[in-house]
C-alpha positions in Angstrom: 0.0 0.0 0.0 1.4 3.4 -0.9 0.6 6.0 1.6 0.3 9.6 0.4 1.3 12.7 2.2 -2.1 12.8 4.0 -1.3 9.6 5.9 -1.5 9.6 9.6 0.7 7.6 11.9 -0.5 6.1 15.2 1.6 4.9 18.1 0.6 2.7 20.9 1.7 1.9 24.5 2.1 -1.8 23.8 2.3 -4.3 20.9 -1.0 -5.7 22.1 -2.8 -2.3 21.3 -0.9 -2.0 18.0 -2.0 -5.4 16.8 -5.5 -4.9 18.1 -5.7 -1.6 16.2 -4.6 -3.3 13.0 -7.2 -6.0 13.4 -10.0 -3.4 13.9 -8.9 -1.5 10.8 -8.8 -4.6 8.7 -12.3 -5.7 9.9 -13.5 -2.3 8.8 -11.8 -2.8 5.4 -9.6 0.2 6.0 -6.2 -0.2 4.4 -3.4 0.2 7.0 0.3 -0.3 7.1 2.1 -1.6 10.2 5.7 -0.6 10.6 8.3 0.7 13.1 7.3 3.6 15.3 9.4 6.7 14.6 12.2 7.0 17.1 11.2 10.6 17.7 7.8 9.6 18.9 9.3 8.1 22.0 6.6 5.5 21.9 6.7 2.7 24.5 5.9 0.2 21.7 8.1 -0.2 18.7 5.2 -0.5 16.3 3.2 2.1 14.5 0.1 2.0 12.2 -0.3 4.3 9.2 -3.6 5.0 7.5 -4.8 7.3 4.7 -6.0 10.7 5.9 -9.5 10.2 4.5 -10.3 7.4 7.0 -8.8 8.9 10.1 -11.9 10.0 11.9 -13.7 6.7 11.2 -10.8 4.7 12.5 -10.2 6.8 15.6 -13.9 6.5 16.5 -13.5 2.7 16.2 -10.4 2.7 18.4 -12.1 4.7 21.1 -15.2 2.4 20.9 -13.0 -0.6 21.3 -10.9 0.9 24.1 -7.6 0.9 22.2 -5.1 3.3 23.7 -3.4 5.3 20.9 -1.7 8.5 20.0 -1.7 10.3 16.7 1.9 11.1 15.9 2.9 14.1 13.8 6.6 14.6 13.3 
C-alpha cells in the first residue's frame, strides 16, 4: 500500500494495542500499514500504524469504541 502525504501515523503503549488496532482496521476494510514507530515519537511500543488521511476519523472512533489506547503522531 502506498501512503500519500495525508497519511496519519498512530503509536501505541504496547504491541497488544498496536496489533488490536490493526485487526480493527482490517475488519472495517480500512487499508493500513504496520511498521516501526518513529524514534522521535518516544513510543513505548516499537510498532506504528499508518492510515490514509480520508479514513482517520472513522478509525479513531472505532479505536475509542474498542478501548484501544493510541496517540496520533505528527513529526
